[in-house]
C-alpha positions as CSV (number, residue, x, y, z in Angstrom):
1,M,-7.8,16.9,15.7
2,S,-7.4,19.5,19.0
3,T,-4.9,22.0,18.6
4,E,-3.1,21.0,22.3
5,Q,-2.4,17.5,20.1
6,V,-0.7,20.0,16.3
7,E,1.1,22.1,19.0
8,S,2.7,19.0,21.0
9,W,3.0,16.7,17.1
10,K,4.8,19.7,16.4
11,K,7.6,20.5,18.9
12,T,7.8,16.5,18.7
13,F,9.3,17.1,14.9
14,E,11.2,20.6,15.3
15,T,13.0,17.6,18.5
16,S,13.6,15.5,15.6
17,V,15.0,17.6,13.4
18,S,17.1,18.9,15.9
19,Q,18.9,15.9,16.1
20,Q,19.0,14.3,13.0
21,L,21.0,17.7,12.7
22,T,23.3,17.3,15.1
23,T,23.7,14.0,14.7
24,T,26.9,13.4,13.0
25,E,26.7,9.3,12.4
26,A,23.9,7.8,10.8
27,S,23.2,4.9,9.3
28,P,22.8,4.2,5.8
29,P,20.2,6.3,4.0
30,I,16.6,3.5,3.4
31,P,14.8,3.5,0.4
32,L,11.5,5.3,0.4
33,R,10.0,2.5,-2.2
34,T,12.0,-0.5,-1.0
35,L,10.5,1.1,2.9
36,T,6.7,1.3,1.1
37,I,7.9,-2.4,-0.8
38,L,8.1,-4.3,2.7
39,L,5.7,-1.9,5.1
40,N,3.1,-2.6,2.6
41,Y,3.9,-6.8,1.9
42,E,3.4,-7.1,5.6
43,R,0.5,-4.2,5.9
44,C,-0.7,-7.0,3.7
45,I,0.0,-10.2,5.0
46,S,-1.2,-9.6,8.5
47,D,-4.5,-7.1,7.9
48,P,-7.3,-8.6,9.8
49,R,-9.9,-8.6,8.3
50,F,-8.2,-11.6,6.3
51,L,-6.4,-13.6,8.8
52,G,-7.0,-17.1,7.1
53,C,-10.2,-15.6,4.4
54,K,-9.6,-17.4,0.9
55,L,-11.6,-16.3,-2.8
56,F,-14.0,-18.2,-3.7
57,N,-15.9,-16.1,-6.4
58,S,-15.6,-12.8,-8.1
59,S,-16.5,-10.7,-10.8
60,F,-13.3,-10.6,-13.1
61,A,-14.0,-14.8,-13.2
62,E,-18.0,-14.0,-13.1
63,P,-19.8,-10.7,-14.5
64,T,-23.2,-11.8,-13.1
65,I,-22.0,-11.5,-8.9
66,I,-22.9,-8.3,-10.0
67,D,-26.8,-8.9,-11.2
68,D,-27.2,-10.9,-8.2
69,M,-26.1,-8.0,-5.2
70,A,-28.3,-6.0,-7.6
71,S,-31.9,-8.0,-7.3
72,D,-30.4,-8.2,-3.2
73,K,-32.9,-5.3,-1.8
74,L,-29.5,-4.9,1.5
75,M,-26.8,-5.0,-0.6
76,H,-28.8,-3.0,-3.3
77,Q,-30.1,-0.1,-1.8
78,M,-26.5,-0.5,0.7
79,V,-24.7,-0.4,-2.0
80,L,-26.1,0.3,-5.7
81,A,-28.9,2.8,-4.7
82,S,-26.5,5.6,-4.2
83,K,-23.5,4.9,-6.1
84,P,-22.0,8.1,-7.0
85,A,-22.6,8.7,-10.9
86,S,-18.9,9.0,-11.8
87,V,-18.7,5.8,-11.0
88,K,-17.6,3.5,-14.6
89,Q,-17.4,0.3,-13.6
90,V,-18.3,-2.2,-10.2
91,H,-16.3,-5.2,-8.9
92,L,-17.6,-7.5,-6.3
93,H,-15.4,-9.5,-4.7
94,A,-16.3,-12.7,-1.6
95,F,-14.3,-14.6,-0.1
96,R,-14.0,-17.2,2.4
97,I,-13.0,-17.9,6.2
98,E,-10.3,-21.0,6.4
99,S,-9.2,-21.3,8.9
100,D,-7.0,-18.1,11.2
101,Q,-4.0,-18.2,9.4
102,I,-1.9,-15.6,8.5
103,T,-3.1,-14.7,4.5
104,G,-1.0,-16.5,1.4
105,T,-0.4,-14.2,-2.1
106,P,-0.9,-14.1,-5.5
107,S,2.9,-14.3,-5.5
108,I,2.8,-18.6,-4.4
109,N,-0.9,-18.7,-6.0
110,D,-2.7,-19.6,-2.4
111,I,-5.0,-16.7,-2.2
112,I,-8.4,-18.9,-3.6
113,D,-10.9,-21.3,-2.1
114,R,-10.3,-24.9,-2.8
115,H,-13.0,-25.1,-3.5
116,A,-13.6,-21.6,-4.9
117,P,-15.1,-22.6,-9.5
118,P,-13.5,-23.3,-11.5
119,N,-13.3,-20.0,-13.0
120,V,-12.1,-18.6,-9.9
121,Q,-9.5,-21.0,-9.6
122,A,-8.7,-20.4,-13.3
123,L,-8.5,-16.5,-12.9
124,P,-4.8,-15.0,-15.0
125,F,-1.7,-13.7,-12.2
126,A,-2.7,-10.5,-12.4
127,Q,-6.4,-10.3,-11.7
128,R,-5.1,-12.2,-8.4
129,E,-3.1,-10.1,-7.5
130,L,-5.7,-6.9,-8.2
131,I,-8.4,-8.4,-6.2
132,Y,-5.8,-8.9,-3.3
133,H,-4.3,-5.1,-3.7
134,E,-8.4,-3.4,-4.3
135,S,-9.9,-5.8,-0.5
136,R,-6.8,-4.9,1.9
137,G,-6.2,-1.6,0.2
138,H,-9.6,0.0,1.6
139,D,-9.8,2.1,3.7
140,G,-5.6,2.0,4.8
141,C,-4.2,5.5,3.8
142,Y,-4.1,6.1,8.3
143,K,-2.8,2.5,8.9
144,A,-0.8,3.4,6.0
145,I,0.4,6.4,7.4
146,E,0.7,5.2,11.2
147,L,3.0,2.5,9.9
148,Y,5.3,5.2,8.7
149,Q,5.4,6.5,11.8
150,H,5.9,3.2,13.8
151,F,9.6,2.9,12.0
152,F,10.6,6.2,12.1
153,E,10.7,5.1,15.4
154,L,12.6,2.6,15.4
155,C,15.6,4.6,13.3
156,P,18.2,6.3,15.1
157,P,19.7,9.6,14.9
158,G,20.1,10.4,11.8
159,Q,18.6,8.1,9.8
160,T,17.5,9.8,6.2
161,L,16.1,7.9,3.4
162,S,17.1,8.3,-0.6
163,I,13.8,8.9,-3.6
164,Q,14.7,8.3,-6.8
165,I,11.9,8.2,-9.1
166,K,14.4,7.2,-12.3
167,N,17.3,7.3,-13.1
168,E,17.7,10.6,-11.9
169,R,20.5,11.0,-8.1
170,P,18.4,10.3,-4.9
171,V,17.7,13.4,-3.4
172,L,18.0,12.5,0.7
173,V,15.4,14.1,3.1
174,S,14.9,13.3,6.9
175,P,12.1,10.8,8.2
176,F,11.0,13.5,9.9
177,S,11.0,15.8,7.1
178,R,7.7,14.4,6.7
179,R,4.6,15.9,6.6
180,I,0.6,13.7,6.8
181,L,-1.0,15.6,3.5
182,E,-5.4,15.2,3.1
183,F,-7.8,15.3,0.1
184,K,-10.9,15.1,-0.3
185,M,-11.0,13.0,-3.3
186,K,-14.4,13.5,-5.6
187,G,-16.1,11.2,-8.5
188,P,-14.9,8.0,-8.0
189,K,-14.7,6.2,-10.6
190,L,-14.3,2.1,-9.4
191,L,-16.4,1.3,-7.6
192,T,-15.2,-2.2,-5.5
193,V,-17.1,-4.3,-3.2
194,S,-15.3,-7.5,-0.6
195,T,-18.0,-9.2,1.2
196,G,-17.3,-12.8,3.8
197,M,-14.2,-11.2,5.8
198,K,-14.0,-10.8,9.0
199,V,-14.8,-8.3,11.2
200,V,-11.9,-6.1,13.1
201,G,-13.1,-5.8,16.7
202,N,-14.6,-9.0,16.6
203,P,-12.8,-12.3,15.1
204,G,-16.3,-14.8,16.0
205,E,-18.2,-12.6,13.5
206,K,-17.7,-13.7,10.0
207,G,-18.9,-11.8,6.8
208,G,-18.1,-8.1,6.7
209,T,-18.7,-6.5,3.8
210,I,-16.3,-3.7,2.6
211,V,-16.9,-1.0,0.0
212,T,-14.8,1.3,-1.4
213,G,-16.5,4.2,-3.9
214,R,-19.6,4.8,-2.5
215,D,-19.7,7.6,-1.9
216,Q,-19.5,10.8,-3.9
217,E,-16.9,12.5,-1.7
218,S,-14.5,10.9,0.7
219,L,-10.6,11.9,2.6
220,H,-7.7,9.8,2.0
221,S,-3.8,10.7,3.0
222,A,-0.8,10.2,1.4
223,L,2.6,10.9,3.2
224,G,4.8,13.8,1.5
225,F,8.4,14.6,2.0
226,A,10.2,17.8,1.4
227,A,13.2,17.8,-0.7
228,P,16.6,19.9,1.7
229,G,16.0,23.6,2.4
230,S,12.8,24.1,0.2
231,G,10.8,24.7,2.8
232,H,7.4,22.2,0.9
233,V,6.3,19.3,-0.4
234,D,8.8,17.6,-3.3
235,F,7.8,14.6,-2.8
236,V,4.6,12.2,-2.4
237,V,4.1,8.6,-1.0
238,D,1.2,6.4,-1.5
239,M,1.0,3.2,-0.3
240,T,-2.9,2.1,-0.3
241,R,-3.9,3.2,-3.7
242,M,-4.6,0.2,-5.7
243,Q,-7.6,0.2,-3.0
244,W,-9.3,1.6,-6.5
245,G,-8.0,-0.4,-8.9
246,E,-5.7,-1.0,-12.0
247,A,-5.7,3.1,-12.7
248,G,-4.2,2.9,-8.5
249,R,-1.0,1.1,-9.2
250,G,2.6,4.3,-9.5
251,L,3.1,5.4,-12.7
252,L,5.8,3.2,-13.6
253,G,3.2,0.2,-12.9
254,E,4.1,-0.9,-8.5
255,L,1.6,-1.7,-5.8
256,Y,2.0,1.9,-4.2
257,C,2.8,4.9,-6.1
258,L,5.9,7.4,-5.5
259,G,6.6,10.9,-7.5
260,S,6.8,14.3,-7.6
261,V,3.3,16.4,-5.9
262,A,3.0,17.2,-9.7
263,G,2.5,14.1,-10.4
264,Y,1.0,12.6,-7.7
265,Y,-2.6,15.4,-8.6
266,R,-1.9,13.8,-12.4
267,A,-2.0,10.0,-11.4
268,M,-5.1,10.8,-8.8
269,E,-7.3,11.5,-12.4
270,N,-7.3,8.2,-13.6
271,V,-9.0,7.7,-9.9
272,C,-11.6,10.3,-9.4
273,D,-13.0,13.6,-10.8
274,D,-11.0,15.4,-8.7
275,I,-9.2,15.8,-5.9
276,E,-8.9,18.5,-3.1
277,E,-5.6,19.0,-0.6
278,V,-7.7,19.2,2.9
279,G,-4.7,19.0,5.3
280,N,-1.0,19.1,4.8
281,G,0.2,19.8,8.7
282,A,0.5,17.3,10.1
283,T,3.8,14.6,10.9
284,H,1.8,11.7,13.4
285,V,-1.4,10.4,13.3
286,A,-3.2,9.9,16.6
287,P,-3.3,6.4,18.4
288,S,-6.1,4.3,16.6
289,I,-7.5,-0.3,17.4
290,H,-4.5,-0.4,14.5
291,T,-1.8,1.1,16.8
292,E,-0.1,-2.3,18.4
293,A,-1.0,-4.1,14.4
294,M,1.1,-1.9,13.4
295,K,4.1,-1.5,16.0
296,S,4.5,-4.8,14.9
297,C,4.6,-5.3,10.9
298,A,6.8,-1.9,11.2
299,R,9.3,-3.9,13.9
300,R,9.1,-6.8,11.6
301,V,10.0,-4.8,8.4
302,W,12.1,-3.2,10.7
303,E,14.3,-6.2,11.4
304,R,14.3,-7.5,7.8
305,W,16.2,-4.6,7.2
306,E,18.3,-4.7,9.8
307,N,19.1,-8.4,7.9
308,R,19.0,-7.4,4.7
309,D,22.8,-8.4,3.9
310,K,21.3,-11.9,4.3
311,E,17.8,-11.8,3.9
312,G,16.3,-10.7,0.4
313,W,13.2,-9.9,-0.8
314,C,11.3,-9.4,-4.3
315,D,12.1,-6.0,-5.0
316,Y,7.9,-5.9,-7.1
317,C,6.0,-6.9,-3.6
318,G,8.4,-7.2,-1.3
319,G,7.7,-11.3,-0.5
320,P,11.0,-12.9,1.2
321,D,12.6,-15.4,0.1
322,S,11.5,-19.1,1.6
323,S,12.7,-22.7,0.7
324,E,9.0,-22.7,-1.2
325,R,9.6,-20.2,-3.2
326,R,12.8,-18.7,-4.3
327,L,13.3,-15.3,-5.6
328,L,14.8,-14.4,-9.0
329,N,17.9,-12.7,-9.9
330,C,18.2,-9.5,-11.7
331,S,21.7,-11.8,-13.4
332,A,22.6,-8.4,-14.3
333,C,23.4,-6.8,-11.8
334,K,26.0,-8.4,-9.8
335,E,26.8,-5.3,-7.4
336,T,23.3,-5.3,-6.2
337,K,21.8,-8.2,-5.4
338,V,18.3,-6.7,-7.2
339,R,15.9,-9.9,-7.0
340,Y,12.2,-10.9,-7.2
341,C,9.7,-13.7,-6.4
342,C,8.2,-15.1,-9.2
343,K,8.7,-14.6,-12.9
344,E,5.9,-12.3,-13.9
345,H,7.2,-9.3,-10.9
346,Q,10.5,-9.5,-12.4
347,K,8.6,-8.6,-16.1
348,A,5.9,-6.0,-14.3
349,G,9.1,-4.5,-12.1
350,W,11.2,-3.7,-15.1
351,K,9.1,-0.7,-15.7
352,L,11.0,0.4,-13.0
353,H,13.4,-1.5,-12.5
354,K,15.2,-0.6,-16.3
355,F,16.8,2.9,-14.9
356,T,18.9,1.8,-12.2
357,C,19.9,-2.0,-14.0
358,E,23.2,-2.4,-14.3
359,K,23.0,-3.5,-18.1
360,N,22.0,-0.4,-18.7
361,K,25.4,1.0,-17.6
362,K,27.4,-0.6,-19.0
């Protein structure tokens, strides 16, 4: 990042904050949790690497395929030979390309290839979901930052975000008070190999392979927000932490991580041996080959937010209501609309929802 870029982005940031402070009419605050859920959903279903891809095999169903990978000279040299000593587990997921259509989701159980072995077809919901997010989270942190960035560009002057970790009073922050937090992760505890997908930049080429946790040190980023008047980052949101498996879930089992700075650092201890902050001054990422796709995702989320009174979404994964999958309402919440796409997500979401459910407010 050049000095000129930093200065340019600082000017943009200062101008945006000034607009926030001088605007008298503002849209309703957007919950950062809701925004993250919706952005993550749209990012996952439109990931070009997985368009039309279905799971054909996984070490979750057939552990011996890791031995097969070890016996393959190329894969062994590319992945296992340089595996960090810190790695405690290795996961392997093999995909097949069936079509060019949007990929399904674990909730509607259409992420598995129809020709996959019976033990793969029988994978329980929790493992299907874990495979889905492990693979699609790979190398996604800066794309996630860009997603937030393009969404905020669609917001009117004066827009605020509300941040609530549990049941404390929500804190209102400006989306323009954000900072990109960059970390050097050391000693990953999980190595995940996903293979058989499309190759980005060459849609006709098949057999792409992505590896998470191959290097002893790697860069990762998250988004930080400052509470009014604090002058420093108070909250951190990380959309793609589940690329590191179950340990990457949020503090309350979410498909993302939202918490205080201290809470985020503690949570990262489950993912790697050490984490070092190497940057926190930038507010924007530069355009990339993913920019148009991220803008498209951001626009879809903005439209969904604007139509929130008419169209709902799963409060856990962001999936929409549809004729094939009707959303389930929380029976206790009458004033607020809290919905889930399946019983599994309703159960998983209770760890967080119990703090604000109207049932517990009586």
